[in-house]
N, C-alpha and C positions, 0 to 999 in steps of 0.2 A: 356195120361200118368197120373198116379196118384201120388199126393204128399201128403201122409197121415200125414207127419210131416215136419217141416221146418228145413232144414240143411243148412250149408254154401252154398252160392249162386252158386258157380261154382267149377269145378275141383273135384267133388264128384260123387259118384254113389247114386242114390235115391233108397231107400228100404222101404218097408211097415213098418209103426210104429203104434201101437195101441194108443188109447186114444184121438181120435178126437172128442169125445162127448163134446158139448158145445163150440166148437171152431168156430169162424166166420172169414172169409177171405175177403180181399179187395185189389184191385190193383190200381195203379196210372195211368194205361193205359186203356182207354175206349174200346180198341179193344179186351181186354182179361178180363175174369172174372174167379173166382174160386168157384166151388161148395162146398157145405158143407162137402162133402167127400174128399175134397182136389184136385179135378180134375180141371186142368186149361184148358180152352177152349176158342176158338175164337168166339166172338159174331157175326161176319159176315166174309165174304171172305176178306182176308187182302192181299194187295200187299206190300211186304217188299222190298224197293229199295236197301237196304244194305244186306250184308251177315249175319247180325245179328241184333237183336233188344234187348234192355234191358229195363226191367221195374221192379218195386218194388212190393212185396207182403207183406201185413201186416196181422197178425193174432192176435187175442186177445181172452182171456177167460173171459166170463162174470162172472164166479163164483169166480175166484181168482184175476180177474182184471189184470192178467199178459198180456204182450204185446211183440210180436216178429216181427222183420222185416228181410227181406232177399231180395237180388237182384237176379233176374232170367234173364238169357241170352238165347235168342232163336236163334239157329244157323240155317242157310239156307243151306242145303246140296244138292248135285246133285243126281238125281235118276239113279240107276244102272240097265242095261239091264240084262235079264236072262242068257245071254251067258257070262256074266262077264265083258263085255266092258263098259266103262263109257259112259253116255249119251252125246250127242253132246254138245260141249262147248257152254255155253250161255243159255242153257235150265235149268230152275230151277224146283225143285220139288214143285208141287202145294199143296201136302199134307205134311205139315212140322210138325215134332214131336218136342216137348219141351224136351230138354236134357241138361245135364251138361257134360262138358268135364271130363272124368274120370281121376283119378290120374295116371293111368298107360298108358295114351295115348302114342302110339309109333310113333315116327317121323322117317321114314326110310330116308337114305341118297339118295337112288335111287328108281325109280319106279320098282315094282316087274315084273316078267315075266307074259305074258298074258296066257290065258287058252289053247292056241294051242302050248305052249312050245316055242314060238318064243320070242327072246329078242329084244326089241325095242332099238333104238339108245340110248346110255348112255347119260343122262342129269341129272342136279341137280333138286332137289325138291324146289318148292316155298312154304315155310312154312307159314301157316296162322298165324295171330297175336295171341299172348298168352295174355289173359285177366286175370288180377289179381285185386281183390277187395282191396280197401284201408281199413285200420283199422281192418284187420283180426286179430282174437285173437289166431291163431295158432292151434295146437302146432307147433313150429318152430324147425328145418327147415321144411318147407312144400314143398312137391314135386309139381313141375309144369308139366313137361313133361319128356319123356325119348328119348334120341337121340341114334340111332344105325346105324352102317354101315353094309352093307351086306357082308363085308369082315371079320367081326368079327368071322365068323365060320372058317376062314382059318388062320388068324393070330391074335395075341394079339394086341388089339388097346387101345390106351389111348385117352380119350376125355378131352377137356378143352374149356373154354369160355373166351372171351376178350371183353373189352369195358367198357363204363361208368356203374358202378354198380358191375363190376366184379373185374378187375385189375386197374380201374381208379376211382378216387373219384366220388361219394361215394363208398368206397371200400367194397367188400364182401357182397353186398346186395344179390347177387345171387351166387350160388356155383353149382358145378357139380361133380358127382362121376366119377372119371377118368376111372373106369373099366366098370360100368354098364351104364354110360351115363345119369343117372337120374339127372335132374337139379332141384334145390331147391331155394326157397326164404327164407332168413334167419331171416327176421324181418318184422313187420307190415309196409305197404306202406302208403304214404301220397300223394295223388294226388296233393294237393295244393303245396307240396314241389317239386315234379317232376311227370309229367303226363305220361311219356313214357320212355322206355329204348331201345337202339339198341345194341344188342350183336352179336358176331360172334362165331360159334361153330367150333372147330378144331378136326381132327382125325389124329393121328400119330401112327406109330408102336413103338415097344419097343426101337428102335434105334433113335427115333425122326424124322423119315422120314415121310413126308406127305403121307397120304393114300388117303384122299379125299380132294376135294376143300372145303374151309370154307363155311358155310352156314349162312345166316342172320337170326337172331331171333329178332322179334319185340314184346316187352312186353308193354301192355297198362294197366295203373292203372285205374280201374273202379271207378268212383266217387260215394261216399256215401254222404248223406245229413248230414254232420257233422259240418257245419258252419252256424251260424245264420247271417241274414242280419245285416249289421252295417251301421248306419247313419253317414254321413260325419260330421255333427254337431249334438250335442245333443240338442241344442236349436237353432231354426230358428226364425228370426225376419222379419216380413213383415208388409206392411201397405196397406190400401185401403181407398179411400175417402168415407166420409159419403154420404149416398144417392145414392151409386153406384147401377147400374142395375144388375140383375142376370146375371151370366156368366162373370163378371169382374174378370180378372186375379189378383191374390193376390201375390203368391209366389210359389216356387218349393222346395220340399224336395227330397233328394236323399239318397238311401241306397244301399250299395254294398254287394254282397254275394261272398265269396271266392270259392264256389263250381262251378261246370261246368255250365256255362251259357247256354249251348246248351241243357241241360237237365232240368227237373223240379226242380232239386236240387238248381240250381242257378237262377231260374226265380222268381223275386220278384214282389209282388203285394202290393198295398197300400190301406189303409182304415182309416177313421177317427173314433176313438174310442169314445172320449168325446169332448164336447165343453162347455167352461165355460166363461161367464154365458150363460144360455139358454134363452136369451132375444134378440129381441122379439120372436125368434123362436129357437127351439133346433137344427135345421139344417139350420144354416145360411151359411154354407160352405160345399163344396164337394171337393173330390180329385180324380184325374184321377188315376185309379188303376195301370196303367203301367208307366206313366211318372212322377207321383208325383206332378202334377200341382194342386194347390189349387185355386179354384174360388168361387165366391159368387153364391149361389143358391136361395137366397130369398132376397126380398127387405126389407127396413126398417132400414138400418144402420144409426144410429143417434149418433154422438159423444157426444152431450149434454146429452144423456142417458147412453150409454155404450161407454167408451173410448178405451177399450182393450178386446180382446178375447184370451183365452188360449185353444189351440186345441191339443189334444193328437193324434198323427198319429202312426199307426202300420204298419210295413213292414213284410210280411210273404213270405217265399220261397215256393217251391212246387206249384208255380202258385197260391198262396194265399190259399191253402187248410189248413184250421185251424186244421184239424185232424192229418195231417201228417207233415205239414210244421213247420219250426222253425221261431219264431217271435222276433221282437225287436220294441221298441217304441222310439219316440222323441217328443219334445214339439215345437209347432209352436205358437209364440206369434204374434198376428195380431193386429196392432194399427189402430184405426179408425182415419184418419186424418181429420182436420177441413176444411170445406168450408164455404164461407161467405153466410150462409143461414139464418142468423138472423140480420136484420138491427138494428142499434143503435136507442135507443128511449130515449127521455128526461124523467127524473123522475117527472118533473113538466111542466105545460103548460106556466107559466109565471115566470120571475125572475126580481129582482129589485136590484138597486145599487145606490151609491152616490159618487160624485167626486167633490173635490174643484176645482175652476177655476185655470187656469194657472199651472196645475200640469201635468206632463207626466210620463210614465212608472209606472202608478198606476193601480193595479188590483181593479176593481170596482164591479165585480160580478163573482161568480163561478157557472158554468153550469154543472150539474151532469147528466150522461147518464147511461143506462144499455144496455149491449151487452152480449148475451149468448155464443158467439163464444169464441175460445181459447184466453185467455188473452195474451197481449203483442205480438200479431201477427198482420199482415196486415188486417186480418178479424175482429180484435177487436179494433185496434187503430182508434181513432175518428179524424175526420177532420171537423172543424167548419167554417161556412161562414156566413157573414152578408148579408142578402138578401135586406133589405131596412131599412131606418131610419137614415142613416149616409152618406149623399151625399158628405160631405167634408172630409171624411176619418179620423175622430177623433179617432176611435176605431179599434182594431183588437182582434181576439180571438185566443189565443195560447193554445195548448194541453199540459196538465201535463202528462209527460211520465210515471208516476207511477200510478196515480189515473185515468187517462183518462178523467179528468174533463176539461172543457173549461174555460179559464181565460180571461174575458173581460178586456182588457188593453187599457189605454189611450196612444196613440202614437202622438197625436197632441193636444196641449193645447186648452181647451175650455174657452169661455168667458161668464161669467154670464150675462153681459149686452147684449150679442148677443143671447144666447140660455140658457134658464133656465132648460130645460129637453130634453131628447132624448127618442124616442120609436123605439127600434130596433127589427127586425125580423131576427132570426137566424135559420140555418139548420145544421144538423149534418149528416155525412156519414162516411164510412170507407176508409182506404187507398186502400184496394182491392175492386174491383167491386162486386156487389151482384151476387150470383150464378144464373144460368139460371132459369128463372121462379119465382124468388123471387122479390117482389115489395117493394118499400119503404113504411114505416109505416107513418100514419098521425101524430104519436107522434114524428117523427123526426124533427119537426118544433116547435119553441117556441118563445115567446115574451120577451124582456128585456127592463125594464124601468129604465132610468138613470137620477137622479136628480143632477143638478149643484148647488153647494153652493157658495155664494158670500163671497169673502175675501177682505181685505183692500189692494188695489193695490197701488203701488208707483206712485207718480206723474212723468210725463215724459215731456221732452222738445221736442216739435214737430220738431224743427230744431236743430239737434245735429250731427255735429259740426256747430256752427253758425259763419260766417265769415263777418267781417266788415272792411272797408278801411278808413284810415284817415292819415293826415300828422303828422309827429312827432313834438313834441314840443308844443302841445295844452296845454293851461293853466290848472291849477288844478281846479277841480270842474266842468269841461265840461261834459255834459251828452252825452254819446256815443250811447247807445241803450237800449231797454227794452228786457231783456232775461227772458221770463215768461214760466212757465210749466203748464201742463194740468193734472187734476186729473181724471183718468178713471172711478172712482166710481161715476157714475151719480146718483145713488139712495142713496147716502150718502151725507149729508151736512157737508163738511169738508173745513177747511182753509189751505192754502199753505203758508209756510214761506220759505224765501230764505237766504242763507248764502254763504260765500266764503269757498271753499274747498282747492283750490290751486291758489296762486297768487305770483309767485316767486319773482318779484321785488316790490311787495306791491304797485302797481300803481293804483288799481281799488277799487271802493266801489260798493255795491249792496244794493238797497232798500229792506228791509226784507219783505215788503208787496206786492209791485208790480213788483220787479225784475229789476228796472231801474239801469243801469250801469253808473257810473260817475268816472272821473279821480281823484285819490288821490295824484298824483305827475305828473311831466312832463315826457311824454313818449319819450324815446331816442332810435332811431333806431340803434345807434352804441353800445348799451348796450350788455353785455355778455348774457343777458337773451333772446336776439333776435336770432332766427334761421331762416335764409332765409327770413329776413324782417318781420317775423310773431312772435307776442307775444301771448302766449296761457295761458288761465286761466280756472279753473274748478269751477263750482258753484253747490250748493246743494239745492234741493227743497224738503221739508218735509211736510207731512200733519199731522193732529192731530187725526188720527184714532187710533183704539185699535186693535192690537199694531200699533204704528206709522210706516209709510213707507216713504222712501225717494228715490229720483232719482237724478242723476247727469247730468250736461250739460257742454259742453266745448265751450268756446268763443274764437275765433281766431281773432286777430287784425292785419291787414296788415298795416305796417307803411310806409308811403310815405316819401322819403328822402327830406330833405331841406339842404341848404348849411350852416351848422352850425359848420363846422370843417375846420380850416385853414390848409394848407399843411405844411408838415415837410420835411426839407432838409435831404437828404441822400447822402453820408455817413457823419458821425459826425467827423471823423478823416481821415487824408490823409497825404502823404508825396510827396515832389517834389524836383527836383534838384535845386541847387542854381543858375544855369545858364538856361536860357530859351531854348525852342525848343528841349529839350531832352525828356521830358515827360510832360503830362498834367494830370489833375484830372477830372474824369467823375463824374458828379453830377446829381441827380434826386430828386424827391419829392414823399412823401407818403401822401395820403389824406384818412381819415376815411369815407368820404362820397362816394356816388356812382355816376355814370354818370347821369346827365350832370354836377354834381357839383365837378368834379375832373379836369383832364387835358383837353386841353394842359395847361402847366404851363409856367409862365414867371419868369425867373431868372435875378435878377438885383443886382448890387453893390450899396450900399448906398453912398450918396454924403458926408456924415459926418461919420467918419473923412476923410479928403481929401487924406490921405496916402493910403487908400484902393484902390481907383480907380487909384492912381498913380502907385502902385506896381502890381496890379492884373487886370485881364481882364476876361470876360465871353464870350464864343462863343456858340451860340445856335446850337444844333444838330437836334432836332425834338421837338415835343410837350411835351415830357416827359424827355428829357436828354439835358444836356449842358456840356461844358468843362470849367474848371477854370485853368488858366495858368498865368505865370509871364509876366508883361508888360515890366519891365526893364531888362537890360542885366545881371545884377548880383544882388543877394540879399543874405546878410550875413546869414550863417546857424543859425538856431534857430527855436523855436516854435512860430507860428503866429496864432492869432485868426482872421479869416476872416469872417465878417458878409455878409450874402446874403439874399436878399428879394425874397421870393417865393410867387407868386399869382396864385390862381386857376381860373377856368372858370365859377364859379357859378354865380347865379343872386340873390343878388348882389355878386360880387367876394370877396373873403377873401384872405388876405395876411399874411405872417408871416416872421419875420426876424430871421434867424437861424445862428448860429455860427458854423463854421467848423474849427477844429484845424488842421493847416497845418504844417508839419515838413519839414523845408528846410535844405538840407544836401548836402555835396560834393558827387559826383557820379563818378563811373568808366565809361569806354567806353561803357558799356552795359546799362547804365542809372540806375544802382542800387547804393544805398547809401553805402559808405565805412564804415568800423567799426569806424574809428576815426571820420568820419563825422557824424555817428549816435550818438556818444557820444557828439560831439560838438553840434549837433542839440538838444540834451537833455538839453543844457544850461550851459555846463562846458567850461571854457576858456582854453587857451593853458597852462598856469601855473598850473592849477589844474590837467590837464592831466599829465604833467611832474611829479608832486608830487606823483600822484597815481602810476606811473610807478616806481619811486625810492623806494617807500614803498614795492612794490612787489619784487624788486630785493633784498632788505635787508632781507625780510622774507625768500626768497629762500636760501640766504647765511647762515642764522642761522640754517635752517633745515639741510643744508649740513654739517656744523660744528658739529652739534649734532650727525649726523650719523657717522662721522669720529671718534669722541670721543668714541662712543659706540663700534666701531670696535677695537680701540686700547685697551680699557679696557678688552674686551673679550679676546684679544690676551695675555695680561698680566696675566689674570686669568689662562689661560691654561699653562703658563710657570712656575707656582708655583710647589712646591713639591707635588708628587702624593701620597706618603706614609705619614702616620701620625708620627710625632716626638715622641720619647719615652716619653717626658714630657706630651704629650697629650694622652698617651695610657690609655684608660678608664678601661683597665683591672687592673691597679694598684689602682683603687678607687672602693669603695663600694658606690653605689648610693642608697640612701634611698628613697623608693617610697611610703611607708606607715608605719603606726605605728601599730605593733602587740604586742609589749612587754611593758616594763615599761619605755620607754623614752630613755634618753641618755645612760643609762647603757647598753642597747642592743648593742651599737656600740663600747663598750670598749673591744676589743679583738685584738689579735695580727694579723695584716694583713700580716705579713711576712710568716705566715703558708700557705697563699693562693698563695704566689708567687712561682716561680720556685725554687725548693730546691737547696741548695748550693752543696750538695753531692748526689751521686747516689749509695752510698755503699749499702744501704738497698735494692736497686733494683737489683744490681749485684748479691747479695747473694740469691735472690729468685730462687726457683727451676723452671725449665721450665714447662710450662703448660698454663693454661688460664690466661691471663693478665688482669689487671683492666684497665678500659678505662681512668682513671685519672692518670695513671703512665706513665712516659716518657720511651719509648722503647729505647733500646741500639742499635745503628747501625750507619751507615754512613748517614750523613745529606745531603739532596739534595742541589744542588746549585740553589739559587734563581736568577732570572735575575737582572742584574745591571741596575739601573735607569740611563738613559742618563742625562748628565748635562743640555743640552738645548734640551728638547724633542720637537719633531715636533707634532703639534696637531693631525695629522693623526696616530701617533704611540701610542697615549695614550691608545686606546682601546686594542691594541695588548699587550702592557705592562701589563695592568691590567689582561688580560686573562691568560698570562703566569705566573704571580705571583699567581693567584688563582689556576692554575693547579699544580704548585709546592707545594703549601700549602696543597692541598688535598692529594698529594702523600708523604708527609713528615711524617714518623712514629714517629719522635721525637717531633713533635709539641705538646705542652701541651694543653690539652682540657680546657683551662680557660674559653673559651666562649661556651663550650659544655654544653648540658643539661644532667646531671648525673641522672641515674635512680636508685633509692634506693629500698630496699626490701619493701614488703607490710607490713604495721604496724600491721594490723589485729586487731580484737576486743580484748579488754583487754590488749593491748600493753602498756608497761611502757613508751614508747616514747611519749613525749609530742609534742606540736607544735613547729614550728621553733622559734617562739618567746620565748618559754621556753628555747630552746637551746641558743639563743642569750643572754637571761637574765642570764643564768647560766655561760656565758663566762666571766662575770665581776667578779673580785675577785678570791679568791682561791676556786676552785671547784674540785670535784672528777669526772673524766670522765670515770671511769671504767665501768659505766653502759652502755656506748656506745657499749661495746663488745656484749651486749645482743641484739643489734638491727640488727645484721647481719654482714656479711663479709665486706660490703661496708663502714660501720661505724667503723669497727675495726681499720682501718688505721688512721682514725681521732682520735680515742681514744689513739692510740699509739703516735700520733703527740702531742696532748695536754698533755697527761700524761707525756711524755718524757720532755716536756718543763718545767713542774713543778719540775721534778726531777733535771733538770739542774739548 
């Protein structure tokens, strides 16, 4: 069949079109080709497993550079016998023509009659799928097929379709002419939106009765290459070790195509477009065209030369056909990771340093190295070791985390007199082991020379603390020992001088030249400066070096006890009943010495005076305790000083006569002193005790009389009059509190005007209305409570409250004690101060001007003015 021009891919009839000169054709299916005249032919015998095959034909004009594309569908039909019967089912036509389904394709509801006029058993047709290309440009509506029932010649039939795309969303994609049965597509299709539709066609008569059974219509949207491949990421990041062998996997890039993946439209292929930088080769990587795996293809990856590659990857559909396929690109950034392929190397073969003796944590030398691996990584971080030259471990090498330098540090003090210099051999390596095949460099080893400088060292006491033993009490000036120091500076000629640094009791002296210790006072073991029988003193030894240095030494003296302290009797005071056999006094002794110069003790009564042994006796309990008791049957109460001689067990023994004050007193049946007895024992006689008791009784009587007198006076005070007498009424007097006017003249006024007026005629004649607060109202006066003649103190409060309540409710009570509020004087008022009013009250005055002060002063003007007229 000839295709002289390209028309829509399906559902059309092909016709001859002129103008094919200069047109070239190409297909995307290697089984078919197009001649220059537009003839499509098979390149070889083709076995088509499906009922159709689809491929794309592209045409372009070299002159106008115009380009066209169309989709061609090859249908596989059954070969028909000459008698009109169909070929046996399953046999396909070996010679297949290329055709497009015409727009007026008729789909009958039933199979027609055979050539012999016999009707086969009625059955439904199986309608082949209807293929619709996506992105069709129309015009719309575009006819797809025509559906017809063989009963339309007998009755009027109405056709309809149902299903998704017809009466279900998306609505009205397909429509059908109810009379002719022609079915249309109403708009362009998008396979990526929906790839197929399943509709059902219905045939009914004019009354809506079903004429035929519904038939299924399958509509497939034919894919067009209208979607470019899209990479999942626009930028991909990957890494590969430097020195990797060819074929080492790096990363994978992936692109997806929304077109049909079963056709060439959705088959994506990858390729590398560019590589930056192109060193050491322009093709260091390759990509699997189908999977997108990027691998190394050449050797020579070196991070120290190229740390990162930028690769542009292109994805193309149509199986990578650059002429027909659509493409997209992405960026793959490949980082070359570091491996330890560069051993660290010292920048110098020898290093030197200097350290003063007796110093630690001092950096004496800095070792610098060079490493070309990635900084601050295990492949770059240096680790230093001392191989030889320091058997005693005086030095260590620490790594500076910033500069990677090795810091030779003193960790154990060196002595100039022992070692004047050190020759160290050091080696450097990395935290990470070297890569396979990489050997250590001879420059990874270096020598370090360290010189020790001599400094003035302090003298020291070889025996520190030094302990000596001697008896206490040695005389002053006794040589105890020689406490000498040693100067470690053997190569310096220096003198050592000694002095005291600490001598709490100031008992010792030291010779400044040779360090001999002598006593400056008697050493006493019982001194407060002794702790656990040891006296401790500190001495200083200083040389005359530059600068001077000094050391200290401690001398401990253990003092051996001698019997130099007599025992003391305990207790010093006691009491005992005046009759014997009721109680006794337990006595003991205290001795500042230690064993064997203490107990057992001997307690004795002296023979003089003789009354001691006559009245008292001592009974020994044990080596440390004895009992003192009365020898006679009765001893008068009082204080007695009883001497007792106490002797220790020292060699020679020491004794002491101690006095114990014994209080002898009368006792009760329990053996306790009575109160009277205690007083008597204090030294008071019976007469003195009686006098003290009489004084106490007199004092208590006076206090009682005073309380009775105060109670009686308080009672008399409450029985007095509760109200103030008229003579004492302060309202009849003017109290002068301050001087505002001109002295005595201010008080020369008629006080009767301030008293209760004798008549109330002027009040009775006033019209009703607002009353003045200083006018006495007319009305019945309330009855005040009558004060009782002899009031009870408990009724005083009630009486006062009742009188106050009656006064508050009395409208006739004059407001003599009330605060009267006068009108505001205002600025420019002719009213003066109160003092001026007072001063004007003396002598003959005109009070008419008070009328101008307001209604409250008008009454005062009338009172004073009327007085003058009278």
